[in-house]
C-alpha positions as CSV (number, residue, x, y, z in Angstrom):
1,M,-1.1,-6.5,17.4
2,R,-4.5,-7.3,15.9
3,H,-3.2,-9.8,13.3
4,K,-2.1,-13.4,13.9
5,P,1.6,-14.0,14.6
6,I,3.8,-13.9,11.5
7,K,6.7,-16.4,11.0
8,N,9.8,-14.4,11.9
9,K,11.5,-16.2,9.0
10,L,10.2,-13.3,6.9
11,F,12.0,-10.7,8.8
12,V,15.2,-12.7,9.2
13,Q,15.3,-13.1,5.4
14,N,14.6,-9.4,4.8
15,R,17.5,-8.4,7.1
16,Q,19.8,-10.8,5.4
17,Q,19.0,-9.4,2.0
18,L,19.6,-5.9,3.2
19,T,22.9,-6.6,4.8
20,E,24.2,-8.2,1.6
21,L,23.6,-4.9,-0.1
22,M,25.4,-2.7,2.5
23,A,28.9,-1.5,2.0
24,P,31.7,-3.1,4.1
25,K,32.2,-1.8,7.7
26,S,28.8,0.0,7.6
27,L,25.9,0.0,10.0
28,A,22.2,0.9,9.5
29,V,19.7,2.5,11.9
30,L,15.9,2.5,11.5
31,N,13.5,4.3,13.8
32,A,9.8,3.8,14.6
33,N,7.4,6.5,13.5
34,D,6.4,9.2,15.9
35,V,3.0,9.1,17.7
36,L,1.5,12.2,16.2
37,P,-0.6,14.7,18.2
38,T,-4.1,15.9,17.4
39,N,-5.5,18.5,19.8
40,A,-5.4,19.1,23.6
41,D,-3.8,15.8,24.9
42,G,-5.0,13.7,22.0
43,S,-2.9,11.7,19.6
44,L,-3.4,9.7,16.4
45,P,-3.2,5.9,16.5
46,M,0.3,4.6,16.1
47,H,1.1,3.8,12.5
48,P,4.1,1.4,12.2
49,N,7.1,2.5,10.2
50,A,7.0,0.2,7.1
51,D,10.7,-0.2,6.8
52,L,11.2,-1.1,10.5
53,F,8.3,-3.6,10.3
54,Y,9.7,-5.1,7.1
55,L,13.0,-5.8,8.9
56,S,11.8,-6.7,12.3
57,G,8.0,-7.2,12.5
58,I,8.0,-4.7,15.4
59,E,5.1,-2.2,15.5
60,Q,5.8,-0.5,18.9
61,E,6.5,3.2,19.2
62,E,10.1,4.5,19.9
63,S,11.7,1.2,18.8
64,I,15.1,1.3,17.0
65,L,16.8,-1.4,14.9
66,L,20.5,-1.3,14.4
67,L,22.3,-3.6,11.9
68,F,26.1,-3.8,11.7
69,P,27.0,-7.0,9.8
70,D,30.7,-6.5,10.1
71,A,30.7,-5.7,13.8
72,A,33.7,-7.3,15.6
73,D,31.4,-8.8,18.3
74,N,28.8,-11.1,16.7
75,K,26.1,-10.1,19.2
76,H,26.4,-6.5,17.9
77,R,25.4,-7.4,14.4
78,E,21.7,-7.1,15.0
79,I,20.3,-5.2,18.0
80,L,16.7,-4.2,18.6
81,F,16.1,-1.4,21.2
82,L,12.7,-1.1,22.9
83,R,10.9,0.9,25.6
84,Q,11.4,-0.9,28.9
85,P,8.0,-1.9,30.4
86,N,7.1,-0.8,33.9
87,Q,4.1,-0.8,36.2
88,H,3.1,2.8,35.4
89,M,3.2,2.2,31.7
90,Q,1.2,-1.0,32.0
91,I,-1.5,0.8,33.9
92,W,-1.8,3.7,31.4
93,E,-0.8,2.2,28.1
94,G,-1.2,-1.6,28.5
95,Y,1.1,-4.2,27.0
96,K,4.6,-3.4,25.8
97,H,7.0,-6.0,24.4
98,T,9.2,-8.0,26.7
99,K,12.6,-9.0,25.4
100,E,11.5,-12.6,25.0
101,N,8.4,-11.6,23.0
102,A,10.3,-9.2,20.8
103,R,12.9,-11.9,20.2
104,K,10.2,-14.3,19.1
105,I,8.5,-11.7,16.8
106,S,11.7,-10.4,15.1
107,G,14.2,-13.2,15.2
108,V,16.7,-10.7,16.6
109,K,18.6,-12.3,19.4
110,N,20.1,-9.2,21.0
111,I,17.2,-7.1,22.5
112,Q,18.1,-4.1,24.6
113,W,16.2,-1.3,26.3
114,L,16.0,2.1,24.7
115,S,18.0,3.7,27.5
116,E,21.0,1.7,26.4
117,F,21.0,3.0,22.8
118,P,23.1,6.2,23.2
119,V,26.1,4.4,24.7
120,M,25.9,1.4,22.4
121,F,25.4,3.5,19.3
122,R,28.4,5.6,20.0
123,S,30.6,2.6,20.6
124,L,29.5,0.9,17.3
125,I,29.5,4.0,15.0
126,C,33.1,4.6,16.1
127,E,33.9,1.1,14.9
128,A,32.1,1.6,11.6
129,E,33.3,3.5,8.6
130,S,29.9,4.6,7.3
131,A,26.3,4.7,8.4
132,Y,23.1,4.1,6.4
133,L,20.3,6.3,7.7
134,N,16.7,6.2,6.6
135,S,14.3,8.8,5.2
136,N,11.1,9.0,3.2
137,E,12.3,9.2,-0.4
138,Y,8.9,8.5,-2.0
139,K,8.8,10.8,-5.1
140,R,5.3,12.1,-4.4
141,A,5.6,12.5,-0.6
142,K,4.8,15.9,0.8
143,V,6.9,16.0,4.0
144,E,5.9,18.9,6.2
145,V,6.5,17.4,9.7
146,E,10.0,16.5,10.8
147,S,10.2,12.7,11.4
148,R,12.0,10.8,14.1
149,D,14.5,9.6,11.4
150,A,15.1,13.2,10.3
151,R,15.9,14.3,13.9
152,F,18.2,11.3,14.3
153,I,20.1,12.2,11.0
154,R,20.6,15.7,12.3
155,Q,21.9,14.5,15.6
156,C,24.3,12.0,13.9
157,R,25.8,14.7,11.7
158,K,26.3,16.9,14.7
159,D,27.9,14.2,16.9
160,F,29.9,12.4,14.2
161,P,30.6,14.9,11.5
162,L,33.5,13.0,9.9
163,H,31.6,9.8,9.2
164,T,30.4,8.9,5.7
165,Y,26.6,8.8,5.6
166,R,24.6,6.8,3.1
167,R,21.0,6.6,2.0
168,L,19.2,3.5,3.2
169,A,16.0,4.2,1.2
170,P,17.3,3.1,-2.2
171,L,18.3,-0.3,-0.8
172,L,15.0,-0.9,0.9
173,H,13.0,0.3,-2.2
174,Q,15.0,-2.3,-4.3
175,L,14.1,-5.1,-1.9
176,R,10.5,-4.2,-0.9
177,V,9.2,-3.9,-4.5
178,V,9.7,-7.7,-5.0
179,K,7.5,-9.7,-2.7
180,T,8.4,-13.1,-1.2
181,D,5.9,-16.0,-0.9
182,L,5.3,-15.1,2.8
183,E,4.4,-11.6,1.8
184,I,2.1,-12.8,-0.9
185,E,0.3,-14.9,1.8
186,L,-0.3,-11.8,3.9
187,L,-1.4,-9.8,0.9
188,N,-3.8,-12.6,0.0
189,E,-5.3,-12.4,3.5
190,A,-5.9,-8.6,3.1
191,I,-7.5,-9.4,-0.3
192,D,-9.7,-12.1,1.1
193,I,-11.0,-9.7,3.8
194,T,-11.6,-7.1,1.1
195,A,-13.5,-9.7,-1.0
196,K,-15.8,-10.5,1.9
197,G,-16.4,-6.9,2.5
198,F,-17.4,-6.4,-1.1
199,R,-19.9,-9.3,-1.1
200,R,-21.4,-7.9,2.1
201,T,-22.0,-4.5,0.4
202,L,-23.5,-6.1,-2.7
203,S,-26.3,-7.5,-0.6
204,F,-26.7,-4.2,1.3
205,V,-26.7,-1.5,-1.4
206,K,-30.1,-0.2,-2.6
207,P,-31.7,3.1,-3.3
208,G,-32.0,5.2,-0.1
209,V,-28.9,4.0,1.7
210,S,-26.2,6.6,2.4
211,E,-22.6,6.4,1.3
212,Y,-21.5,6.4,5.0
213,E,-23.8,3.5,5.7
214,V,-22.1,1.5,2.9
215,E,-18.7,2.5,4.4
216,A,-19.9,1.1,7.8
217,E,-20.6,-2.2,6.2
218,W,-17.1,-2.4,4.9
219,A,-15.7,-1.4,8.4
220,R,-17.8,-4.1,10.1
221,E,-16.4,-6.8,7.9
222,F,-12.8,-5.6,8.1
223,I,-12.7,-5.2,11.9
224,R,-14.4,-8.6,12.6
225,R,-11.7,-10.3,10.5
226,R,-8.7,-8.6,12.2
227,G,-8.3,-6.0,9.4
228,K,-8.7,-2.3,9.0
229,F,-9.0,0.2,6.2
230,A,-5.8,0.3,4.1
231,Y,-6.6,4.0,3.3
232,T,-9.6,6.3,3.6
233,P,-12.3,4.6,1.6
234,I,-14.0,6.2,-1.4
235,V,-17.7,5.5,-1.5
236,A,-19.0,7.7,-4.3
237,A,-22.5,7.6,-5.8
238,G,-23.7,9.3,-9.0
239,E,-21.6,12.3,-10.1
240,N,-19.3,11.6,-7.2
241,N,-18.0,8.7,-9.3
242,C,-16.0,11.3,-11.3
243,V,-14.2,12.8,-8.3
244,L,-11.0,10.7,-8.2
245,H,-10.3,11.2,-4.5
246,Y,-13.8,11.7,-3.2
247,L,-13.8,11.3,0.6
248,Q,-17.0,12.9,1.9
249,N,-19.1,9.7,1.8
250,D,-22.1,11.6,3.0
251,Q,-24.6,11.5,0.1
252,V,-27.7,9.3,-0.5
253,C,-27.5,6.6,-3.1
254,K,-30.3,7.1,-5.6
255,K,-32.1,4.9,-8.1
256,G,-30.4,4.6,-11.4
257,Q,-27.0,5.8,-10.1
258,L,-23.7,3.9,-10.0
259,L,-21.8,3.5,-6.8
260,L,-18.0,3.5,-7.1
261,M,-16.2,2.0,-4.1
262,D,-12.4,2.2,-3.9
263,V,-11.8,0.3,-0.7
264,G,-9.1,-2.1,0.5
265,A,-8.3,-3.9,3.7
266,S,-5.0,-3.8,5.6
267,Y,-3.9,-7.0,7.3
268,A,-0.6,-7.3,9.3
269,N,0.3,-3.9,7.6
270,Y,0.0,-5.4,4.1
271,N,-2.6,-3.6,2.0
272,A,-5.2,-4.6,-0.6
273,D,-6.4,-1.9,-3.0
274,M,-9.7,-2.7,-4.9
275,T,-12.2,-0.6,-6.9
276,R,-15.6,-1.9,-8.0
277,T,-18.5,0.1,-9.6
278,I,-22.0,-1.3,-9.0
279,P,-25.5,-0.2,-9.9
280,V,-27.4,1.2,-6.9
281,S,-30.7,-0.4,-8.2
282,G,-29.1,-3.7,-9.0
283,K,-29.2,-3.3,-12.7
284,F,-26.9,-1.3,-15.1
285,S,-28.5,0.8,-17.7
286,R,-27.5,0.0,-21.3
287,R,-25.1,3.0,-21.4
288,Q,-23.6,2.2,-18.0
289,K,-23.0,-1.4,-19.0
290,Q,-21.4,-0.2,-22.3
291,V,-18.9,2.0,-20.5
292,Y,-18.4,-0.6,-17.7
293,N,-17.5,-3.4,-20.2
294,A,-15.1,-1.0,-22.0
295,V,-13.2,-0.4,-18.8
296,L,-13.3,-4.1,-18.0
297,R,-11.7,-5.0,-21.3
298,V,-8.9,-2.5,-20.7
299,L,-8.4,-3.9,-17.2
300,R,-8.0,-7.4,-18.5
301,A,-5.7,-6.4,-21.4
302,S,-3.5,-4.4,-19.0
303,I,-3.3,-7.3,-16.6
304,D,-2.1,-9.6,-19.4
305,G,0.4,-6.9,-20.4
306,A,2.1,-6.8,-17.0
307,T,5.0,-9.1,-17.9
308,V,8.6,-9.5,-16.6
309,G,11.0,-7.0,-18.1
310,K,8.4,-4.4,-19.1
311,L,8.8,-0.8,-18.0
312,H,6.0,0.9,-16.2
313,R,5.8,3.7,-18.7
314,D,5.5,1.3,-21.6
315,W,2.8,-0.7,-19.8
316,T,0.9,2.5,-19.3
317,K,1.2,3.5,-23.0
318,E,-0.2,0.2,-24.1
319,S,-3.2,0.6,-21.8
320,Q,-3.8,4.1,-23.1
321,A,-3.7,2.8,-26.7
322,H,-6.3,0.2,-25.8
323,M,-8.4,2.8,-24.0
324,N,-8.4,4.9,-27.2
325,E,-9.8,2.0,-29.1
326,E,-12.5,1.4,-26.5
327,L,-13.5,5.1,-26.4
328,L,-13.7,5.1,-30.2
329,K,-16.1,2.1,-30.0
330,I,-18.5,3.8,-27.6
331,G,-18.5,7.1,-29.4
332,L,-16.5,9.2,-26.9
333,L,-13.5,9.8,-29.3
334,K,-13.3,10.5,-33.0
335,P,-10.6,8.9,-35.2
336,S,-9.3,12.4,-36.0
337,Q,-8.7,13.1,-32.3
338,V,-6.6,9.9,-31.9
339,K,-4.7,10.7,-35.1
340,K,-3.8,14.2,-34.0
341,Q,-3.1,13.3,-30.4
342,D,0.1,14.4,-28.6
343,P,2.0,11.1,-27.8
344,D,2.7,12.6,-24.3
345,N,-0.9,13.5,-23.8
346,P,-3.0,10.8,-25.5
347,A,-6.6,11.5,-26.4
348,C,-8.0,9.1,-23.8
349,R,-6.8,11.3,-21.0
350,K,-9.9,13.4,-21.4
351,Y,-11.8,10.5,-19.9
352,F,-9.0,8.4,-18.2
353,M,-6.7,11.0,-16.6
354,H,-4.9,9.1,-13.9
355,G,-2.2,6.4,-13.9
356,L,-2.8,2.8,-14.7
357,G,-1.5,1.4,-11.4
358,H,1.2,1.4,-8.8
359,P,3.3,-1.0,-6.6
360,L,1.4,-2.4,-3.6
361,G,2.6,-3.8,-0.3
362,L,3.4,-2.4,3.1
363,D,2.4,1.0,1.7
364,V,-0.7,1.3,-0.6
365,H,1.5,3.3,-3.0
366,D,4.4,1.1,-2.3
367,V,8.1,2.0,-2.8
368,G,10.1,0.9,-5.8
369,D,12.0,2.4,-8.8
370,A,9.4,3.3,-11.5
371,N,12.2,3.2,-14.1
372,A,13.2,-0.4,-13.3
373,P,11.6,-3.2,-15.4
374,F,9.0,-5.4,-13.8
375,A,10.7,-8.2,-11.9
376,P,9.1,-11.5,-10.8
377,G,7.4,-10.9,-7.5
378,T,6.3,-7.3,-8.3
379,V,2.8,-6.6,-7.0
380,L,0.8,-4.0,-8.9
381,T,-2.6,-2.5,-8.9
382,V,-4.4,-2.2,-12.3
383,E,-7.1,0.5,-12.3
384,P,-8.4,1.9,-15.6
385,G,-11.4,4.1,-15.6
386,I,-13.7,6.2,-17.7
387,Y,-15.3,9.3,-16.2
388,L,-18.2,11.1,-17.7
389,P,-19.4,14.0,-15.5
390,A,-21.6,15.3,-18.4
391,E,-23.5,12.0,-18.2
392,G,-23.5,11.9,-14.4
393,F,-21.4,8.8,-13.8
394,G,-18.0,7.2,-14.0
395,V,-16.6,3.7,-13.9
396,R,-13.3,2.5,-12.4
397,L,-12.3,-1.1,-11.8
398,E,-9.2,-2.2,-10.0
399,D,-7.5,-5.5,-9.3
400,D,-4.2,-6.4,-7.6
401,I,-1.8,-8.7,-9.5
402,V,1.6,-10.2,-9.1
403,V,4.1,-10.4,-11.9
404,T,5.7,-13.9,-12.4
405,K,8.0,-15.4,-14.9
406,D,5.0,-17.4,-16.2
407,G,2.8,-14.4,-16.6
408,P,0.8,-12.2,-14.3
409,I,-1.5,-13.7,-11.7
410,N,-4.7,-11.8,-10.7
411,L,-4.9,-12.0,-6.9
412,M,-8.5,-10.8,-7.1
413,A,-9.6,-13.2,-9.8
414,K,-12.3,-14.7,-7.5
415,I,-13.9,-11.3,-6.6
416,P,-17.0,-10.6,-8.7
417,I,-16.4,-8.1,-11.5
418,E,-18.5,-9.2,-14.5
419,A,-21.5,-6.9,-14.9
420,D,-23.9,-9.9,-15.2
421,E,-22.4,-11.5,-12.0
422,I,-22.8,-8.4,-10.0
423,E,-26.4,-8.0,-11.2
424,S,-27.1,-11.6,-10.3
425,I,-25.7,-11.3,-6.7
426,M,-27.5,-8.0,-6.1
427,G,-30.7,-9.5,-7.3
428,Q,-30.7,-12.5,-5.0
């Protein structure tokens, strides 16, 4: 693992919370993600299963976590199964967890080798009345490849057809949306790495540099601080500002353009998500600054509006109403357009067509019930924007916040965002 060791107290607490939600006499099984192939004998880097990591801190392929809180034998209540290291594996693949090391990382006392799983699982599921099995139940997921979990579910139903099977995902979504203090610490580390990357680019960007060169500056800062990109970075100059998921990053930044950078670092699998829009030449034009400040005012009002008990849809509607007001001020909307708008399709969507924000954590678009009120500990992105392809630029600004009983806290409050401050730093 690239990141520093994490206190296993985090994973012990997470397992305890999950087992308190499970039905009596039930067990739960979580599988690591597959190592996905590319071409020939190539494969993609291993991407840890977020749920397995949340409960164990383990990032190694083929790992399995079994939880059975009501098992007759105490030592069977938590079992972590791992690939058994051997000399051949060490030569070709390098380090694999020992039982001692896995015990230290996860806090699970009973560590067994993967070869022992079939017999142990059969013994325990015959003792259980039901089984919680996991799957990707994110609403916007497009699942085209059968996962390790999906294959395991199919095998369980074949081998044990008379058992009751339950969905593990809703329980994990309920838990993961609320972040603990230890999780906030890890998120803050990802945010701090992101902040340093942004300051690096502020001193680098000028007319003539390419979008991919800017991306390389981010990468250098992230890697040297034990991080990586949380998602494919968007580095978009000029009209590319207006392409919401622009990923080419291959154009030259020109004088007078704006550069939109939607970039975040991932540290210990916890993700930051930040967007800043800066002037390539170091100075905003009058019109660019006018639009920029309008977006900034919506951002700040939306952060203030993210309070305990509020529904996501109501929060979004409030931001859209505020955006309507800003668009009226800068001449992009007429009062008649706002008056005649469809409540389900407000006038501002012509220029601000995407969502206001989303939960953030082990996934960039983190899990959670969008219909549940904001609870203390909910971490959200806030990302309003105004896109003007006819004028050749767009502006999006994005901060990460945590909802608390005393009001929202902006986790990115120290990252430059005021137009004047950005101009000052770029001019040094």
